VEXKOLNU-889073 format. One record per atom (N, C-alpha, C, O): residue in three letters; x, y, z. Coordinates in steps of 0.02 Angstrom, whole numbers, padded with zeros to 5 digits, always signed. Last residue first. Layout:
BEGIN
ALAXYZ;...
***
This chain:
BEGIN
UNK-02068+01194+00180;UNK-02059+01262+00203;UNK-02075+01312+00149;UNK-02070+01372+00160;UNK-02076+01073+00117;UNK-02130+01091+00164;UNK-02126+01164+00186;UNK-02175+01192+00209;UNK-01961+01054+00044;UNK-02022+01068+00008;UNK-02078+01092+00054;UNK-02123+01127+00031;UNK-01850+01014+00115;UNK-01858+01085+00101;UNK-01925+01102+00069;UNK-01944+01161+00067;UNK-01847+00898+00255;UNK-01842+00917+00185;UNK-01855+00991+00175;UNK-01870+01026+00224;UNK-01845+00841+00380;UNK-01906+00877+00358;UNK-01905+00893+00284;UNK-01958+00901+00253;UNK-01721+00784+00398;UNK-01781+00742+00411;UNK-01846+00776+00388;UNK-01896+00742+00379;UNK-01635+00892+00371;UNK-01635+00833+00328;UNK-01700+00794+00335;UNK-01730+00773+00286;UNK-01694+01058+00379;UNK-01674+00997+00414;UNK-01681+00938+00366;UNK-01727+00935+00325;UNK-01634+01183+00264;UNK-01686+01141+00294;UNK-01656+01083+00331;UNK-01600+01061+00317;UNK-01623+01312+00159;UNK-01591+01288+00220;UNK-01643+01248+00258;UNK-01692+01277+00282;UNK-01596+01388+00005;UNK-01633+01337+00041;UNK-01591+01315+00101;UNK-01531+01302+00095;UNK-01520+01495-00031;UNK-01585+01488-00064;UNK-01629+01436-00029;UNK-01690+01439-00033;UNK-01403+01606+00027;UNK-01438+01545+00043;UNK-01507+01545+00010;UNK-01547+01590+00021;UNK-01261+01661-00030;UNK-01332+01679-00037;UNK-01372+01615-00030;UNK-01374+01574-00076;UNK-01119+01714+00028;UNK-01155+01651+00025;UNK-01229+01668+00026;UNK-01256+01687+00078;UNK-00994+01810-00034;UNK-01064+01813-00016;UNK-01093+01743-00025;UNK-01092+01715-00080;UNK-00841+01877+00001;UNK-00874+01814-00013;UNK-00946+01821+00012;UNK-00958+01835+00070;UNK-00728+01990-00049;UNK-00796+01987-00023;UNK-00828+01922-00046;UNK-00840+01912-00105;UNK-00598+01956-00074;UNK-00611+02023-00050;UNK-00680+02024-00018;UNK-00690+02056+00034;UNK-00495+01816-00067;UNK-00564+01840-00064;UNK-00564+01912-00039;UNK-00534+01927+00013;UNK-00350+01817-00173;UNK-00382+01815-00107;UNK-00454+01836-00115;UNK-00473+01869-00164;UNK-00211+01760-00267;UNK-00282+01778-00265;UNK-00310+01768-00195;UNK-00296+01718-00162;UNK-00048+01828-00271;UNK-00092+01775-00244;UNK-00164+01801-00242;UNK-00177+01856-00218;UNK+00036+01932-00303;UNK+00036+01874-00346;UNK-00011+01818-00324;UNK-00012+01765-00357;UNK+00004+02029-00205;UNK+00072+02000-00209;UNK+00072+01934-00247;UNK+00105+01886-00227;UNK-00160+01991-00230;UNK-00115+02028-00185;UNK-00047+01993-00186;UNK-00042+01934-00168;UNK-00300+02007-00323;UNK-00234+01976-00324;UNK-00187+02020-00284;UNK-00175+02078-00301;UNK-00464+01980-00265;UNK-00412+02028-00282;UNK-00345+01990-00278;UNK-00335+01947-00235;UNK-00638+01946-00294;UNK-00570+01925-00279;UNK-00522+01981-00298;UNK-00537+02023-00340;UNK-00801+01920-00241;UNK-00755+01968-00270;UNK-00685+01947-00247;UNK-00675+01932-00188;UNK-00934+01802-00268;UNK-00871+01823-00238;UNK-00837+01878-00278;UNK-00842+01881-00339;UNK-01070+01721-00225;UNK-01051+01776-00270;UNK-00992+01810-00237;UNK-00998+01843-00185;UNK-01138+01561-00215;UNK-01084+01606-00194;UNK-01077+01660-00247;UNK-01077+01646-00307;UNK-01297+01499-00176;UNK-01252+01526-00226;UNK-01198+01568-00192;UNK-01212+01605-00144;UNK-01375+01352-00115;UNK-01373+01424-00129;UNK-01322+01440-00182;UNK-01306+01400-00226;UNK-01430+01246+00012;UNK-01416+01256-00060;UNK-01418+01331-00072;UNK-01457+01367-00043;UNK-01406+01139+00147;UNK-01404+01208+00123;UNK-01393+01205+00047;UNK-01352+01166+00023;UNK-01477+01028+00266;UNK-01456+01042+00197;UNK-01452+01118+00187;UNK-01492+01156+00216;UNK-01435+00937+00417;UNK-01468+00990+00379;UNK-01439+00994+00309;UNK-01386+00967+00294;UNK-01450+00839+00563;UNK-01426+00844+00494;UNK-01469+00895+00457;UNK-01530+00897+00463;UNK-01408+00865+00730;UNK-01460+00871+00679;UNK-01428+00880+00610;UNK-01384+00922+00601;UNK-01348+00859+00855;UNK-01333+00807+00806;UNK-01385+00806+00750;UNK-01404+00753+00726;UNK-01361+00969+00932;UNK-01416+00921+00935;UNK-01407+00864+00885;UNK-01454+00826+00873;UNK-01233+01034+00921;UNK-01273+01037+00983;UNK-01326+00982+00987;UNK-01336+00952+01040;UNK-01181+01021+00790;UNK-01149+00987+00846;UNK-01195+00982+00907;UNK-01195+00931+00941;UNK-01266+00988+00641;UNK-01260+01032+00699;UNK-01232+00993+00758;UNK-01257+00939+00774;UNK-01198+00943+00488;UNK-01227+00918+00551;UNK-01213+00968+00606;UNK-01156+00989+00617;UNK-01238+00968+00313;UNK-01198+00978+00373;UNK-01235+00951+00434;UNK-01295+00938+00431;UNK-01225+00979+00136;UNK-01254+00946+00194;UNK-01208+00960+00254;UNK-01147+00964+00247;UNK-01230+01098+00018;UNK-01191+01081+00078;UNK-01233+01045+00130;UNK-01273+01077+00164;UNK-01199+01171-00133;UNK-01241+01121-00101;UNK-01201+01094-00042;UNK-01145+01071-00051;UNK-01190+01315-00232;UNK-01170+01282-00170;UNK-01222+01230-00150;UNK-01282+01244-00152;UNK-01125+01383-00383;UNK-01180+01352-00346;UNK-01151+01317-00286;UNK-01094+01293-00287;UNK-01040+01540-00405;UNK-01038+01467-00397;UNK-01104+01444-00367;UNK-01136+01482-00331;UNK-00952+01671-00479;UNK-01017+01647-00456;UNK-01015+01571-00458;UNK-00991+01541-00506;UNK-00832+01801-00461;UNK-00849+01732-00473;UNK-00918+01717-00446;UNK-00940+01746-00396;UNK-00720+01923-00523;UNK-00785+01907-00493;UNK-00799+01834-00509;UNK-00781+01809-00562;UNK-00564+02009-00493;UNK-00606+01959-00527;UNK-00671+01951-00489;UNK-00677+01970-00430;UNK-00414+02103-00520;UNK-00479+02094-00488;UNK-00518+02042-00528;UNK-00508+02033-00588;UNK-00306+02133-00594;UNK-00294+02105-00527;UNK-00358+02098-00487;UNK-00356+02089-00426;UNK-00386+02107-00745;UNK-00324+02129-00713;UNK-00313+02093-00647;UNK-00311+02032-00644;UNK-00521+02032-00726;UNK-00505+02098-00754;UNK-00444+02124-00718;UNK-00449+02158-00668;UNK-00609+01882-00751;UNK-00548+01914-00727;UNK-00538+01980-00764;UNK-00545+01983-00825;UNK-00743+01790-00700;UNK-00722+01843-00746;UNK-00664+01881-00715;UNK-00670+01909-00661;UNK-00814+01632-00688;UNK-00762+01677-00662;UNK-00742+01726-00717;UNK-00725+01706-00772;UNK-00926+01524-00635;UNK-00919+01573-00688;UNK-00873+01626-00660;UNK-00891+01662-00613;UNK-00932+01352-00586;UNK-00907+01421-00579;UNK-00911+01460-00644;UNK-00900+01435-00699;UNK-01000+01230-00541;UNK-01022+01270-00598;UNK-00997+01342-00594;UNK-01037+01389-00598;UNK-00990+01221-00358;UNK-00986+01196-00427;UNK-01012+01246-00478;UNK-01040+01298-00460;UNK-00948+01164-00202;UNK-00953+01225-00243;UNK-00942+01204-00315;UNK-00892+01172-00332;UNK-00997+01087-00067;UNK-00989+01070-00138;UNK-01002+01134-00178;UNK-01059+01155-00186;UNK-00947+01053+00092;UNK-00961+01108+00046;UNK-00946+01086-00026;UNK-00889+01068-00042;UNK-00997+00967+00215;UNK-00970+00949+00150;UNK-00991+01002+00100;UNK-01044+00999+00070;UNK-00972+00949+00390;UNK-00995+00988+00333;UNK-00961+00963+00270;UNK-00904+00940+00272;UNK-00997+00918+00562;UNK-00983+00891+00496;UNK-01010+00940+00444;UNK-01064+00968+00452;UNK-01020+00995+00673;UNK-00977+00937+00681;UNK-00959+00905+00614;UNK-00909+00869+00610;UNK-01033+01163+00715;UNK-01042+01115+00661;UNK-00993+01056+00670;UNK-00932+01066+00674;UNK-01003+01250+00821;UNK-01073+01235+00805;UNK-01083+01177+00757;UNK-01136+01146+00757;UNK-00867+01272+00832;UNK-00902+01246+00890;UNK-00973+01222+00873;UNK-00999+01178+00907;UNK-00842+01323+00705;UNK-00807+01261+00726;UNK-00842+01230+00786;UNK-00846+01169+00791;UNK-00917+01439+00711;UNK-00938+01386+00666;UNK-00905+01319+00685;UNK-00936+01267+00681;UNK-00837+01511+00803;UNK-00906+01494+00820;UNK-00932+01438+00776;UNK-00966+01393+00800;UNK-00723+01526+00726;UNK-00718+01490+00791;UNK-00788+01468+00812;UNK-00796+01412+00836;UNK-00776+01604+00626;UNK-00761+01534+00610;UNK-00745+01494+00673;UNK-00752+01432+00672;UNK-00791+01728+00693;UNK-00849+01694+00663;UNK-00835+01620+00652;UNK-00877+01578+00666;UNK-00657+01754+00731;UNK-00709+01746+00782;UNK-00769+01709+00753;UNK-00796+01663+00785;UNK-00596+01767+00605;UNK-00574+01715+00652;UNK-00628+01701+00704;UNK-00644+01644+00719;UNK-00666+01878+00555;UNK-00670+01814+00521;UNK-00650+01757+00568;UNK-00683+01705+00571;UNK-00622+01977+00644;UNK-00693+01958+00643;UNK-00704+01891+00608;UNK-00746+01852+00629;UNK-00485+01980+00609;UNK-00506+01965+00678;UNK-00579+01942+00680;UNK-00595+01894+00714;UNK-00487+02012+00468;UNK-00461+01948+00494;UNK-00485+01931+00564;UNK-00502+01874+00578;UNK-00640+02086+00403;UNK-00572+02088+00430;UNK-00552+02022+00463;UNK-00595+01983+00483;UNK-00804+02060+00444;UNK-00759+02102+00405;UNK-00691+02105+00439;UNK-00686+02125+00497;UNK-00943+01954+00431;UNK-00881+01969+00466;UNK-00836+02008+00418;UNK-00830+01991+00359;UNK-01110+01905+00461;UNK-01062+01942+00420;UNK-01001+01957+00462;UNK-01006+01971+00522;UNK-01231+01767+00464;UNK-01194+01825+00488;UNK-01149+01857+00436;UNK-01150+01840+00377;UNK-01321+01672+00429;UNK-01261+01649+00464;UNK-01216+01706+00485;UNK-01168+01695+00522;UNK-01419+01732+00354;UNK-01436+01711+00422;UNK-01376+01687+00463;UNK-01380+01683+00524;UNK-01296+01795+00251;UNK-01366+01800+00269;UNK-01378+01782+00342;UNK-01351+01815+00387;UNK-01151+01796+00246;UNK-01191+01736+00236;UNK-01262+01739+00261;UNK-01287+01690+00289;UNK-00998+01860+00202;UNK-01068+01878+00213;UNK-01111+01818+00197;UNK-01109+01791+00141;UNK-00842+01914+00238;UNK-00881+01853+00229;UNK-00952+01871+00248;UNK-00965+01894+00304;UNK-00719+02023+00175;UNK-00787+02016+00203;UNK-00814+01947+00187;UNK-00809+01924+00131;UNK-00555+02091+00209;UNK-00601+02047+00175;UNK-00667+02038+00213;UNK-00670+02043+00274;UNK-00448+02166+00244;UNK-00514+02196+00255;UNK-00569+02154+00222;UNK-00624+02178+00210;UNK-00344+02080+00207;UNK-00348+02106+00276;UNK-00416+02134+00293;UNK-00439+02128+00349;UNK-00418+01951+00104;UNK-00378+02011+00113;UNK-00387+02035+00185;UNK-00432+02012+00220;UNK-00421+01774+00144;UNK-00453+01839+00133;UNK-00402+01895+00137;UNK-00350+01889+00169;UNK-00356+01663+00184;UNK-00383+01662+00116;UNK-00414+01729+00096;UNK-00431+01739+00038;UNK-00325+01679+00317;UNK-00270+01685+00269;UNK-00295+01686+00196;UNK-00259+01707+00152;UNK-00445+01646+00381;UNK-00425+01717+00376;UNK-00371+01727+00323;UNK-00371+01777+00289;UNK-00437+01504+00373;UNK-00490+01542+00337;UNK-00467+01614+00327;UNK-00470+01640+00272;UNK-00329+01477+00456;UNK-00325+01458+00386;UNK-00378+01495+00344;UNK-00365+01514+00287;UNK-00380+01524+00578;UNK-00320+01555+00549;UNK-00313+01539+00475;UNK-00294+01582+00435;UNK-00494+01441+00603;UNK-00501+01513+00595;UNK-00440+01547+00562;UNK-00448+01594+00523;UNK-00545+01295+00530;UNK-00487+01325+00562;UNK-00486+01401+00550;UNK-00479+01423+00492;UNK-00657+01206+00507;UNK-00664+01279+00509;UNK-00606+01314+00544;UNK-00617+01360+00584;UNK-00647+01066+00490;UNK-00647+01095+00557;UNK-00649+01170+00562;UNK-00643+01197+00617;UNK-00646+01031+00357;UNK-00598+00998+00402;UNK-00592+01035+00468;UNK-00539+01036+00498;UNK-00730+01109+00282;UNK-00748+01038+00291;UNK-00700+00999+00336;UNK-00712+00941+00350;UNK-00665+01234+00277;UNK-00731+01227+00309;UNK-00745+01154+00327;UNK-00770+01140+00382;UNK-00552+01197+00204;UNK-00545+01223+00272;UNK-00611+01216+00310;UNK-00612+01196+00368;UNK-00613+01159+00082;UNK-00575+01111+00122;UNK-00567+01134+00194;UNK-00575+01094+00240;UNK-00667+01280+00038;UNK-00712+01224+00053;UNK-00676+01173+00097;UNK-00706+01146+00144;UNK-00544+01351+00020;UNK-00596+01376+00066;UNK-00642+01318+00086;UNK-00655+01308+00146;UNK-00485+01274-00080;UNK-00453+01279-00013;UNK-00503+01303+00039;UNK-00504+01278+00095;UNK-00576+01299-00184;UNK-00567+01231-00159;UNK-00534+01230-00090;UNK-00553+01191-00047;UNK-00554+01436-00202;UNK-00620+01413-00179;UNK-00615+01342-00151;UNK-00647+01326-00101;UNK-00420+01428-00247;UNK-00437+01467-00187;UNK-00503+01443-00159;UNK-00509+01432-00099;UNK-00437+01355-00365;UNK-00399+01324-00309;UNK-00413+01362-00244;UNK-00416+01330-00191;UNK-00506+01452-00439;UNK-00538+01389-00424;UNK-00503+01353-00366;UNK-00536+01325-00322;UNK-00403+01546-00447;UNK-00464+01563-00410;UNK-00503+01500-00393;UNK-00530+01494-00338;UNK-00315+01477-00530;UNK-00293+01496-00462;UNK-00353+01513-00419;UNK-00355+01497-00359;UNK-00391+01470-00647;UNK-00374+01409-00611;UNK-00351+01423-00540;UNK-00367+01385-00494;UNK-00394+01607-00678;UNK-00457+01571-00665;UNK-00442+01507-00627;UNK-00478+01490-00579;UNK-00257+01630-00702;UNK-00291+01664-00647;UNK-00356+01629-00629;UNK-00372+01621-00570;UNK-00238+01552-00816;UNK-00200+01537-00755;UNK-00234+01568-00694;UNK-00239+01537-00641;UNK-00322+01623-00903;UNK-00337+01554-00887;UNK-00301+01531-00823;UNK-00329+01496-00782;UNK-00250+01744-00908;UNK-00319+01743-00881;UNK-00338+01672-00862;UNK-00368+01662-00809;UNK-00131+01698-00968;UNK-00129+01727-00901;UNK-00198+01728-00870;UNK-00205+01714-00810;UNK-00180+01660-01093;UNK-00153+01609-01048;UNK-00150+01635-00977;UNK-00165+01598-00930;UNK-00213+01786-01143;UNK-00265+01735-01134;UNK-00242+01680-01087;UNK-00281+01656-01046;UNK-00086+01846-01148;UNK-00138+01874-01104;UNK-00193+01823-01091;UNK-00218+01818-01034;UNK-00023+01764-01243;UNK+00004+01769-01175;UNK-00049+01795-01126;UNK-00055+01770-01070;UNK-00103+01790-01357;UNK-00100+01723-01328;UNK-00075+01725-01256;UNK-00102+01691-01212;UNK-00114+01905-01432;UNK-00146+01904-01367;UNK-00142+01837-01331;UNK-00174+01828-01279;UNK-00097+01817-01580;UNK-00107+01883-01551;UNK-00143+01877-01484;UNK-00196+01847-01480;UNK-00084+01702-01647;UNK-00057+01702-01579;UNK-00063+01770-01546;UNK-00037+01781-01491;UNK-00214+01633-01747;UNK-00169+01688-01730;UNK-00145+01681-01659;UNK-00181+01658-01615;UNK-00224+01487-01840;UNK-00243+01521-01778;UNK-00191+01574-01761;UNK-00131+01560-01760;
***
């Protein structure tokens, strides 16, 4: 086996693992109360969170405001991001993940399901990967008691 390009291949693998940890931190922040400051820290200063019916926020101030609202609206969430496909090109990367997320609405204690896909753009800033644009593309959103097949 040739060692040509071995350092570069290892660097890409390290970057992919760092991006996986970034997504895991994002899911953890969401599932432990949607802390607005911790969420904002995962994004670049001009980072975008886009979630269809859930809204869009650009920049740290808007991200904090959006996640303050989510903290008030959601009493429980379990974000399961899986099957990542991550492509790294220097200090930029793209990732696609499947999402499955049961959650409970705080206002009416209603259990719901979400299934969809994340399509993310990442950028490496001062040696750390951050979200530049996180897209949550919702394919199914339904009440637990009704299921998704009826809609």
